[in-house]
C-alpha positions as CSV (number, residue, x, y, z in Angstrom):
1,M,267.3,60.2,88.2
2,V,267.7,63.9,88.9
3,N,264.6,64.1,91.2
4,A,265.8,61.1,93.3
5,Y,269.4,62.2,93.4
6,D,268.5,65.7,94.5
7,T,266.1,64.4,97.2
8,F,268.6,62.0,98.6
9,K,271.4,64.6,98.6
10,K,269.3,67.3,100.3
11,A,268.5,64.7,103.0
12,G,272.3,64.2,103.6
13,F,272.7,60.8,102.0
14,T,275.6,59.6,99.9
15,V,274.5,58.4,96.4
16,D,276.6,56.0,94.4
17,F,275.8,54.9,90.8
18,V,276.3,51.3,89.8
19,S,276.2,49.9,86.3
20,P,276.9,46.3,85.0
21,T,280.3,47.2,83.6
22,G,281.0,50.5,85.5
23,G,282.3,53.6,83.8
24,S,280.4,56.1,81.8
25,I,276.7,55.7,81.1
26,P,274.8,57.3,78.3
27,L,272.4,60.1,79.2
28,A,269.0,60.7,77.5
29,Y,265.9,62.9,78.1
30,I,268.0,65.9,79.1
31,N,265.7,68.9,79.3
32,T,267.7,72.1,80.0
33,S,264.6,74.2,80.4
34,D,264.1,72.1,83.6
35,S,266.0,74.0,86.3
36,L,267.0,70.9,88.3
37,Q,268.2,69.1,85.2
38,K,270.2,72.1,84.1
39,K,271.7,72.6,87.6
40,L,272.9,69.0,87.8
41,L,274.2,69.0,84.3
42,Y,276.7,71.6,85.5
43,N,277.2,69.9,88.9
44,Q,280.8,68.4,88.8
45,D,280.1,65.8,91.4
46,F,277.0,64.5,89.7
47,M,278.5,64.4,86.3
48,Y,281.7,62.8,87.5
49,A,279.6,60.1,89.2
50,L,277.8,59.4,86.0
51,E,281.1,59.2,84.0
52,N,282.6,56.9,86.6
53,T,279.8,54.5,87.8
54,K,281.0,51.8,90.0
55,K,281.3,48.1,89.0
56,P,279.3,45.7,91.0
57,K,282.5,44.2,92.5
58,E,283.3,47.6,93.9
59,I,280.2,47.6,96.1
60,T,280.2,46.4,99.7
61,A,276.5,45.6,100.5
62,K,276.7,46.4,104.2
63,N,277.6,50.0,103.5
64,Y,274.2,50.7,101.9
65,K,270.7,51.3,103.2
66,A,268.8,51.1,99.9
67,V,269.0,50.2,96.2
68,H,267.1,52.4,93.8
69,Y,266.5,51.2,90.2
70,I,266.0,54.3,88.0
71,G,263.9,54.4,84.8
72,G,264.5,55.1,81.2
73,G,264.1,52.5,78.4
74,S,267.7,51.2,78.7
75,A,266.8,50.0,82.2
76,M,265.1,47.1,80.4
77,Y,268.3,45.5,79.1
78,D,271.6,44.8,81.0
79,V,270.6,45.5,84.6
80,P,267.7,43.1,85.1
81,K,269.8,40.1,84.1
82,N,273.0,41.1,85.9
83,K,273.6,38.5,88.6
84,A,276.1,40.6,90.5
85,I,273.7,43.5,90.9
86,Q,270.9,41.1,91.8
87,K,273.1,39.7,94.6
88,I,274.0,43.1,95.9
89,S,270.3,44.1,96.1
90,M,269.1,41.0,97.8
91,T,272.0,41.1,100.3
92,I,271.2,44.6,101.2
93,Y,267.5,43.7,101.5
94,E,267.8,40.3,103.3
95,E,270.9,40.6,105.4
96,Y,270.9,44.3,106.3
97,N,267.2,45.1,106.3
98,G,267.7,47.5,103.4
99,I,265.2,48.8,100.9
100,I,264.7,47.8,97.3
101,S,263.0,50.5,95.2
102,S,262.3,51.4,91.6
103,V,260.6,54.0,89.4
104,C,259.1,53.7,85.9
105,H,261.1,51.3,83.6
106,G,263.5,50.9,86.5
107,T,261.0,48.3,87.9
108,A,262.5,46.0,85.2
109,G,265.5,45.7,87.5
110,I,263.5,44.0,90.2
111,V,261.6,41.4,88.2
112,N,264.4,38.7,88.5
113,L,265.2,39.3,92.1
114,K,264.8,36.2,94.3
115,T,264.9,35.5,98.0
116,K,267.1,33.0,99.7
117,E,264.2,30.6,99.5
118,G,264.1,30.9,95.7
119,K,260.8,32.9,95.6
120,Y,260.6,36.0,93.4
121,L,260.8,39.2,95.4
122,V,257.6,40.5,93.7
123,N,255.6,37.4,94.6
124,G,252.6,38.4,96.7
125,K,253.5,42.1,96.6
126,T,251.8,45.1,95.0
127,I,254.2,46.7,92.6
128,S,254.2,49.8,90.4
129,G,256.1,50.8,87.3
130,Y,255.5,51.8,83.8
131,P,252.6,49.7,82.4
132,E,252.3,48.2,79.0
133,A,249.1,50.2,78.5
134,Y,251.1,53.4,78.2
135,E,253.7,52.1,75.8
136,K,253.6,52.8,72.0
137,E,253.0,49.2,71.0
138,G,253.8,49.8,67.3
139,A,257.0,51.7,68.0
140,E,260.4,50.2,67.2
141,Y,261.7,50.7,70.8
142,F,258.8,48.7,72.2
143,K,259.3,45.8,69.8
144,Q,262.9,45.5,71.0
145,F,262.1,45.2,74.7
146,P,263.4,41.8,76.0
147,F,260.3,41.4,78.2
148,L,257.3,43.3,79.5
149,I,257.5,44.6,83.1
150,Q,253.8,44.3,84.1
151,K,253.3,40.9,82.4
152,T,256.5,39.5,84.0
153,I,255.6,40.8,87.5
154,E,252.1,39.3,87.2
155,E,253.5,36.0,85.9
156,R,255.7,35.9,89.0
157,G,252.9,36.4,91.5
158,G,253.0,40.1,91.9
159,I,250.0,42.5,91.7
160,F,250.8,45.4,89.3
161,K,249.0,48.7,90.0
162,Y,249.2,52.1,88.3
163,S,247.2,55.3,87.9
164,P,246.2,57.5,84.9
165,K,249.0,58.8,82.8
166,N,251.0,61.7,84.2
167,S,249.9,61.2,87.8
168,V,251.9,60.2,90.8
169,H,251.5,56.6,92.0
170,I,253.7,54.7,94.5
171,E,253.3,51.4,96.2
172,V,254.9,50.5,99.6
173,Q,255.3,46.9,100.6
174,G,257.5,46.9,103.7
175,N,261.0,47.5,102.3
176,V,259.9,47.3,98.7
177,I,259.0,50.7,97.4
178,T,258.0,51.3,93.7
179,G,256.7,54.2,91.6
180,Q,254.9,54.4,88.3
181,N,256.8,57.2,86.5
182,Y,259.3,60.0,86.7
183,L,256.6,62.1,88.4
184,S,256.6,59.6,91.2
185,S,260.4,59.7,91.6
186,K,260.6,62.3,94.4
187,D,257.8,60.7,96.4
188,V,259.5,57.3,96.2
189,A,262.8,58.9,97.3
190,L,261.0,60.6,100.2
191,K,259.4,57.3,101.2
192,I,262.8,55.6,101.2
193,I,264.2,58.3,103.4
194,Q,261.2,58.1,105.8
195,T,261.6,54.3,106.0
196,I,265.4,54.5,106.6
197,T,265.0,57.1,109.3
198,E,262.0,55.7,111.2
C-alpha cells in the first residue's frame, strides 16, 4: 500500500481508500525500519484515511480514473465478493475508460469482476498476482483462503503469469494492470499514472 500511495501522491493524485463497510481497517506487515513505512505511519493524512475508509455508497464512480486493489492476505476475503465495490470498479472501467489494477493478493479483488456482457474481466487477459506456488501450502492461513487466485483466474479464461520470487513482474492489458508482489507495487502505480496521463 505504501509504495502505491506514495507514488500516486508524488504525482499529484488524490487517493481515497474504500472498504466493504468503511471505517478503520486493520494494519499488518508494518516495518518501521523501512523509511517510507515509518514516514507514513506518522503522516496524519495517511493514517486518518486508513481510520476512516469510505463506504462503497460514498463513492461516485465518475470522479475516479483508476481502482487499485492492494495486497495482503485479508484481500482474499470480503472485497472480492462485495457487489458494491465490483459495481464501482466496472463502472469506472466501462463507462469512464478508467483503469482496474491490482498487486499481489489484491488480484483476488478482480477475479469476480464481470463486463456488461457477463464475461469475466480476466477472460482472455494475461494477469499477474501472488501465485499458489509461493504460498506455504501447509500453513493455517493458506487452508483458510476461500479460493485460490491463480486457479480461479485460469478457470475464468485468464492467463496467469509470474516471475521468480522477490522479483518485479507486471502485466498490462489495456486498462487492466496487475503486479505479482509488493516489489511490483511502485511499477504498477507508475504504469497507471502513465496510462492516465497519455
